[in-house]
Every structure is written in C-alpha cells, then in structure tokens.
LUMBAMI-805198 format. One line per field, with one value per residue (C-alpha): x, y, z; chain; residue in one letter. Coordinates in pm, 1 decimal. Layout:
// LUMBAMI-805198
px: (X,...)
py: (Y,...)
pz: (Z,...)
chaine: (A,...)
residu: (A,...)
***
This chain:
// LUMBAMI-805198
px: (732.4,693.5,642.4,296.1,219.9,298.0,19.6,-212.4,-218.6,-284.0,-491.7,-715.3,-633.4,-784.0,-1134.3,-1004.6,-1174.2,-1074.6,-1234.4,-1543.1,-1494.9,-1319.2,-1092.7,-719.2,-725.0,-937.0,-735.1,-365.7,-567.4,-776.0,-426.5,-207.2,-480.3,-483.2,-93.1,-123.8,-350.6,-133.6,158.7,-15.6,-134.2,204.8,392.6,57.4,153.7,481.0,498.4,347.9,501.4,712.9,396.8,245.2,517.1,580.9,204.5,130.4,471.0,360.3,25.9,120.0,468.2,585.8,809.2,692.0,299.5,348.7,472.5,157.5,-46.8,114.0,77.7,-315.8,-326.5,-164.4,-421.6,-692.0,-525.8,-430.8,-782.7,-755.2,-990.4,-1208.7,-1134.0,-1026.1,-638.2,-854.1,-1050.5,-1038.1,-992.3,-969.5,-729.3,-450.4,-326.4,-589.1,-783.7,-439.1,-389.6,-725.6,-758.3,-390.0,-552.2,-820.3,-600.5,-396.5,-692.4,-803.2,-485.6,-473.6,-703.8,-496.7,-149.5,-296.8,-451.8,-40.7,82.0,-145.3,66.9,386.1,680.7,818.1,790.9,665.2,872.9,806.1,1059.6,1335.1,1281.7,1696.8,1561.5,1950.1,2321.3,2493.7,2744.8,2482.9,2544.7,2338.4,2145.9,2070.2,1903.9,1682.7,1530.5,1514.6,1350.4,978.3,1057.2,1217.0,849.7,842.0,771.5,1028.9,1073.5,945.6,669.2,519.6,536.9,314.4,61.0,74.7,-166.0,-398.1,-747.4,-676.2,-942.7,-714.4,-409.1,-530.9,-622.3,-364.9,-71.4,-247.7,-344.9,2.5,248.6,138.5,-64.7,-398.6,-707.6,-992.2,-1238.2,-947.1,-916.9,-1287.2,-1292.7,-1068.5,-1196.3,-1528.0,-1606.6,-1822.5,-1542.0,-1664.2,-1576.0,-1248.9,-1160.4,-1309.1,-1062.8,-742.4,-851.6,-836.7,-528.5,-364.6,-436.9,-341.8,-27.1,59.9,19.7,236.9,502.7,523.6,646.7,1033.4,1314.4,1692.9,1902.7,2079.4,2433.5,2341.1,2144.1,2461.8,2666.6,2472.2,2424.2,2788.2,2878.6,2601.6,2720.2,3089.2,3013.3,2787.5,2974.0,3265.5,3115.1,3131.3,2885.3,2961.4,2942.1,2590.4,2487.7,2551.6,2371.0,2066.3,1732.3,1637.2,1285.4,1475.0,1331.9,1450.6,1239.9,1441.7,1227.2,1344.5,1018.7,1103.5,1366.3,1657.3,1727.5,1936.0,1603.9,1362.5,1016.9,988.2,1021.6,1256.8,1270.4,1520.3,1837.5,2009.4,1821.7,1901.1,2240.0,2239.1,2055.3,2311.8,2611.5,2433.3,2417.7,2818.1,2912.3,2731.7,2774.8,2975.5,3351.9,3375.4,3054.8,3081.8,2898.9,2725.0,2563.9,2269.3,1961.0,1645.6,1298.1,1452.5,1681.1,2086.1,2075.7,2303.5,2256.4,2504.5,2618.1,2844.9,3016.5,2845.3,2507.8,2263.1,2286.0,2071.1,1901.5,1942.0,1691.8,1771.3,1526.8,1622.4,1514.9,1381.5,1683.6,1906.1,2111.6,2013.5,1846.2,1488.6,1404.5,1586.3,1425.3,1650.5,1520.1,1731.8,1434.1,1631.4,1289.0,1289.5,1669.2,1643.6,1638.7,1928.0,2238.6,2596.1,2681.0,2696.0,2372.6,2163.8,1831.6,1536.9)
py: (-245.0,72.6,412.6,408.2,71.6,144.4,482.1,294.4,15.1,266.0,435.0,70.3,-4.6,335.8,242.2,-131.4,-396.5,-204.4,67.0,-125.9,-261.9,-613.2,-817.1,-793.8,-1104.0,-996.4,-662.4,-808.1,-1064.1,-765.1,-574.3,-881.7,-965.6,-572.5,-596.8,-889.0,-746.2,-414.6,-549.0,-822.2,-477.6,-280.0,-599.6,-601.4,-245.0,-269.1,-506.5,-345.1,-16.8,-36.3,-126.3,138.7,399.4,350.3,390.1,711.4,842.4,793.3,945.1,1286.6,1306.3,1433.2,1271.2,1472.6,1413.4,1090.7,981.8,1232.5,965.1,657.8,873.7,877.1,540.2,415.3,566.6,429.0,94.3,93.0,192.0,555.8,649.4,364.1,51.4,-134.6,-307.6,-703.5,-655.4,-884.1,-769.0,-1110.0,-869.6,-680.6,-582.9,-493.8,-327.0,-94.0,-2.9,127.4,344.6,465.5,555.9,693.7,929.9,1023.5,1114.4,1351.7,1552.7,1594.2,1882.1,2034.1,1999.3,2140.2,2434.1,2474.1,2414.0,2708.9,2943.8,2739.0,2982.2,2834.2,2497.8,2194.0,1881.9,1598.1,1540.2,1286.4,1013.8,863.5,465.7,302.3,366.2,197.1,133.0,-21.2,-395.5,-678.3,-665.5,-274.5,-302.1,-581.1,-366.1,-99.8,-336.4,-227.3,183.8,111.7,127.5,415.0,575.5,804.8,1226.4,1216.8,995.0,1154.5,1521.5,1379.1,1136.0,1512.1,1601.2,1348.9,1354.7,1232.1,937.3,814.0,885.3,646.5,400.9,410.3,348.3,58.5,-121.0,-19.5,13.0,-223.5,-438.9,-393.3,-591.9,-375.4,-487.9,-497.1,-66.3,-42.3,-223.6,39.3,345.2,231.9,314.9,22.1,-198.4,-27.6,300.7,205.2,46.3,380.1,567.2,355.3,407.5,795.9,725.3,520.8,735.0,1074.5,904.1,718.6,1044.3,1260.7,964.9,654.9,355.5,235.1,131.2,300.2,26.9,144.3,114.8,415.1,587.0,607.6,690.5,996.3,1120.8,1111.3,1230.6,1550.8,1685.1,1690.8,1929.3,2140.2,2216.4,2241.9,2509.2,2217.0,2397.1,2179.9,1932.2,2018.9,2081.0,1745.1,1575.9,1763.2,1664.9,1960.4,1935.6,1963.0,2085.4,2182.0,2267.6,2346.2,2357.0,2599.8,2736.2,3036.9,2977.9,2998.8,3265.8,3122.9,2866.3,2960.8,3034.7,2865.6,2583.5,2663.2,2460.1,2434.0,2323.3,2662.9,2828.0,2548.4,2546.3,2887.9,2823.7,2563.9,2808.8,3043.7,2757.0,2652.7,2990.6,3064.3,2746.2,2697.5,2637.4,2350.9,2169.2,1744.5,1549.2,1168.7,945.4,817.6,657.9,885.2,734.0,447.6,642.6,679.5,1053.8,1302.8,1406.3,1770.4,1904.2,2217.8,2158.8,1850.1,2022.5,1882.2,2154.1,2000.9,1650.6,1630.3,1405.9,1314.3,1181.4,1039.7,1009.2,631.7,580.4,644.2,906.4,1233.3,1438.0,1512.8,1649.8,1785.9,1818.0,1989.3,2000.4,2294.1,2378.5,2308.0,2230.0,1903.5,1831.9,1856.5,1415.9,1376.6,1282.5,1281.3,941.1,600.8,533.0,835.8,657.2,750.3)
pz: (2142.2,1913.8,2042.2,1818.6,1973.9,2308.7,2272.5,2109.3,2388.8,2666.9,2427.9,2416.4,2806.9,2859.6,3040.4,3123.6,3325.5,3668.6,3568.7,3500.7,3838.2,3663.6,3876.6,3889.3,3702.0,3423.6,3394.4,3346.9,3155.3,2921.6,2927.5,2778.3,2529.5,2414.2,2413.9,2185.1,1965.7,1956.7,1854.2,1591.0,1393.4,1404.8,1255.5,1005.8,929.9,865.2,696.2,407.9,483.6,188.2,-43.9,83.3,42.3,-289.4,-441.7,-174.1,-371.6,-712.7,-609.6,-445.6,-525.8,-246.7,-1.5,342.1,183.8,130.3,535.3,645.6,473.6,595.1,966.7,861.2,726.6,1074.5,1282.6,1106.5,1080.1,1477.5,1598.8,1688.3,1402.2,1304.4,1432.7,1712.5,1716.8,1766.4,1460.5,1221.8,843.1,618.4,380.9,570.8,242.9,46.6,340.5,406.6,7.4,58.8,287.0,205.3,-137.6,-15.3,237.7,-47.0,-297.2,-16.8,14.3,-357.6,-316.4,-117.0,-253.6,-546.1,-345.1,-263.2,-594.5,-751.4,-537.4,-596.1,-761.9,-1087.5,-1274.5,-1040.4,-1012.5,-784.3,-465.0,-591.5,-451.9,-401.4,-449.9,-456.7,-483.1,-791.3,-512.6,-249.2,-115.8,-255.2,38.5,50.8,-324.1,-196.4,76.9,-122.0,-408.7,-370.9,-382.4,-737.7,-849.0,-830.7,-1154.5,-1387.7,-1318.0,-1639.9,-1591.5,-1271.4,-1490.2,-1697.5,-1448.0,-1266.6,-1570.6,-1546.8,-1289.4,-923.0,-1039.6,-1326.5,-1181.6,-917.9,-1144.0,-1374.7,-1132.6,-921.1,-1283.8,-1445.7,-1189.9,-912.1,-1169.9,-973.6,-1222.5,-1268.4,-1043.1,-758.4,-800.5,-811.2,-483.3,-344.9,-516.4,-462.6,-847.4,-1058.9,-1248.2,-1604.0,-1427.0,-1344.0,-1720.2,-1850.0,-1618.4,-1709.5,-2081.3,-2064.2,-1843.6,-2115.0,-2387.4,-2218.9,-2093.0,-2455.0,-2612.7,-2394.7,-2319.3,-2571.1,-2392.9,-2454.7,-2228.1,-2193.8,-2031.5,-1680.8,-1901.4,-2149.5,-1875.5,-1669.9,-1925.3,-2091.4,-1746.4,-1723.5,-2013.5,-1991.6,-1667.1,-1772.4,-2066.5,-1859.0,-1598.4,-1835.2,-2068.2,-2361.2,-2558.8,-2875.3,-2637.1,-2518.4,-2848.6,-3004.0,-2696.2,-2671.1,-2875.6,-3077.4,-2901.0,-2605.1,-2240.9,-1908.3,-1592.9,-1298.0,-970.1,-728.7,-544.5,-532.3,-280.9,-583.4,-761.3,-1042.8,-1140.6,-1405.4,-1417.5,-1678.9,-1860.2,-2152.8,-2492.1,-2786.8,-2830.1,-2859.8,-2540.8,-2288.7,-2405.0,-2330.0,-1968.9,-1885.9,-1965.4,-1734.8,-1491.8,-1519.7,-1492.0,-1175.7,-1031.2,-668.7,-713.5,-451.8,-675.4,-607.8,-839.2,-680.0,-966.6,-775.1,-891.5,-852.1,-912.0,-1049.4,-1287.8,-1276.6,-1243.1,-1068.6,-758.3,-702.7,-348.8,-247.3,89.6,201.2,143.8,-164.8,-429.9,-696.2,-834.1,-1225.4,-1410.3,-1782.6,-1998.4,-2341.5,-2693.0,-2741.0,-2901.5,-2600.2,-2827.9,-2704.8,-2416.5,-2489.4,-2107.7,-1822.3,-1488.5,-1243.0,-864.3,-662.7,-411.5,-51.2,71.6,-170.6,-102.7,296.2,258.8,58.6,160.3,60.0,213.5,71.0,268.4,87.7,14.4,203.6)
chaine: (A,A,A,A,A,A,A,A,A,A,A,A,A,A,A,A,A,A,A,A,A,A,A,A,A,A,A,A,A,A,A,A,A,A,A,A,A,A,A,A,A,A,A,A,A,A,A,A,A,A,A,A,A,A,A,A,A,A,A,A,A,A,A,A,A,A,A,A,A,A,A,A,A,A,A,A,A,A,A,A,A,A,A,A,A,A,A,A,A,A,A,A,A,A,A,A,A,A,A,A,A,A,A,A,A,A,A,A,A,A,A,A,A,A,A,A,A,A,A,A,A,A,A,A,A,A,A,A,A,A,A,A,A,A,A,A,A,A,A,A,A,A,A,A,A,A,A,A,A,A,A,A,A,A,A,A,A,A,A,A,A,A,A,A,A,A,A,A,A,A,A,A,A,A,A,A,A,A,A,A,A,A,A,A,A,A,A,A,A,A,A,A,A,A,A,A,A,A,A,A,A,A,A,A,A,A,A,A,A,A,A,A,A,A,A,A,A,A,A,A,A,A,A,A,A,A,A,A,A,A,A,A,A,A,A,A,A,A,A,A,A,A,A,A,A,A,A,A,A,A,A,A,A,A,A,A,A,A,A,A,A,A,A,A,A,A,A,A,A,A,A,A,A,A,A,A,A,A,A,A,A,A,A,A,A,A,A,A,A,A,A,A,A,A,A,A,A,A,A,A,A,A,A,A,A,A,A,A,A,A,A,A,A,A,A,A,A,A,A,A,A,A,A,A,A,A,A,A,A,A,A,A,A,A,A,A,A,A,A,A,A,A)
residu: (M,S,D,S,A,E,E,D,F,E,D,F,T,D,G,S,A,T,Q,Q,G,G,T,P,E,T,T,A,A,A,A,A,E,A,L,D,A,V,E,A,S,T,E,V,F,V,G,Y,R,E,L,L,F,S,I,V,Y,N,L,L,G,S,V,A,D,T,E,D,V,L,Q,E,T,W,L,S,W,S,G,K,K,S,R,S,P,R,Q,E,I,E,N,P,R,A,Y,L,V,R,I,A,V,N,H,A,L,A,R,K,D,A,I,T,R,R,R,E,T,Y,V,G,P,W,L,P,E,P,L,I,T,K,T,A,E,A,P,A,A,D,V,A,E,Q,A,L,R,T,E,S,V,S,M,A,M,M,V,V,L,E,T,L,T,P,L,E,R,A,V,F,V,L,H,E,V,F,G,Y,A,H,T,E,I,A,G,I,L,E,R,S,P,S,A,V,R,Q,L,A,H,R,A,R,A,H,V,Q,A,R,R,P,R,Y,E,T,T,P,Q,V,Q,Q,E,V,T,E,R,F,V,A,A,A,L,G,G,D,L,D,A,L,M,E,M,L,A,P,E,V,T,M,W,T,D,G,G,G,K,V,R,T,A,G,L,R,P,V,S,G,R,D,K,V,C,R,M,L,A,G,Y,A,E,R,A,P,K,D,I,D,V,H,Y,R,H,V,N,G,D,A,S,A,V,V,F,S,E,E,S,P,Y,A,V,I,V,M,D,L,T,P,G,G,D,Q,V,R,G,I,Y,A,V,T,N,P,D,K,L,A,R,V,R,S,G,P,D,D,E,E)
***
C-alpha cells in the first residue's frame, strides 16, 4: 500500500470500533473493510492521475502548481476533506475531473497575483512529453501527456479568462461535451456554449488552426539552433519570418534574458547573435518534444541552460515565434538523460 493510502487508513481507523466499545472481531472486520476501501480509492485515483495532470497543466501552465492541485484533489477524493473512502461515486472519472478543475480554478487567482510581480515575459513551464529515441512502451505510457497543447498555444490561452480557458481546454483538447463541462463548472449549458464561442474566436484570431509535421518541426529546429549557435546571420535572416517575435523567460534570475518580447527579424537576429557570443563554451544540445513539439533542450555542464521552442508559419518554412525558457526554477525538472520525461 502507498504512503498516502497508509495515512488515509490510519486516519480512517482512528476512533475505531475498539474505542467505541466494539469487540476485537468487529474491530478487525472494520479495519479490514477500511483498508480495502482505501486501497480501492487509491487505485482509482492513480488510474486517472495522468489525465488529471494533463487537464490541470493545460489550465495552469505550471508543473509545480499542477502537482499541488493533484495533491488537493487526492485529499478531496480520499476523504480527508469531504468524503469517506467508502462512499460510492457513480462516475469516479467525472468526479475527479470536476474537483481537479475546480481546485485549479481556485489556484488560478494566486498564480495571477504571482505573475503580476514576475520579472520579464512569463512562459509556461516546459513539459517534456517524450524523447525521439524513447522506446515504444515508454511513449505509450506518456500518451496522455502529449495532449498538452503547444507552447505557442499556451501563451495564447493565458489571454483568456480562467473560465474561458477551462471550457476551451476541456472541449477542444479533451473532447468534453458542453453539457459535461456545464456539470464540471456548475454553469448552465448555454453559459458554457457562450464561453466556448468567445474562447474559440479569441484563439482563432490569434492563432489560426494549422498543422506542421513533426519532421518539418524537427528539421527547422535543428537548422535554427545550428545557425544561432554558429552565428550564421544570413541563415537566420532567411529562416526568420519578418514578423517574428522572441520571448525569453528568465524570471529575473538570468542576466541575459530580455525584459520584454522582441519583435521583427532584424531585432531578433541581433538578439540571437548577442546570446551566441555570451553562451557557455560547453553547450550540449538535446532534441526533445516539449509540449508536444520538437524542440531544443540546451545543457551546460550537464545542467539545464535553456529550453527553446519554435513556432512556425503555416507553410512551415519560417519561424514566426521563438520561446526560450531560461528561468532555472522552470528547468529544475529537466534532465539530460534519455529518460527526462516528467
């Protein structure tokens, strides 16, 4: 039994039949029943944990906050807050999603206040979804997390209201019907449809739907990194779209990180040239999938230095967005080995 299950079992059996004057036989029976209930509760929660992680991460953009919300969800589910582990839930999946989403929405206010004092551009914490060389079984185990939307989409989702974002993520990413979302958010179906319409229009205006093949994404990313680190300005000018924008998230902890996004091919090219001159000499680049996109994970002395994600034009021939996460707090979970998925 897991540590959490053991703790729940102890809490559940505290004040047991013995303390209430029961016989040793009834005490043992009650303890066995409680143990079975806690183990069953734990098994159900673990079975849906990856789904809950994916949904909450898409709502918050922070792995640390997502883990905190999952802990709160577990406490609600296991009976420490609102229910007995033995209480029957007709649809555990729906129940867990509902309480996880509502815990995430409650946390969103605190996250928003925290970002008001954040230094420089804020980008989502990169989620490494799989490695190119990962065995098929490992990739299958991570399948649910590949539902996480791209870094570029996450930036757009930050401009939605919390409720609009919840409706968009649940409907567009995870395929929930508006009636199901209404039950999760405790809103009427008509209100959910209005939220969905506003969110979809907002996202479509800022990021029209298109797909770049993984092969093209990988090839462009590798060419971009080679040109940027090699100081090949001609190659960079050819690869960058005229309207390209670069975001660098250092969180005020990296001296070279920009304090605001930089737009325009010439300005971005000069910024990249400056970064190349100041970069450590022992740079080691690994190509990973970050938020579902082929990306570059840069290490220095085996420590994570930056995660760089490209956003391509609809034709896939130029880079229109560059997202560079250099904040060490957001890179703490990134590893250099082949098993560096979360």
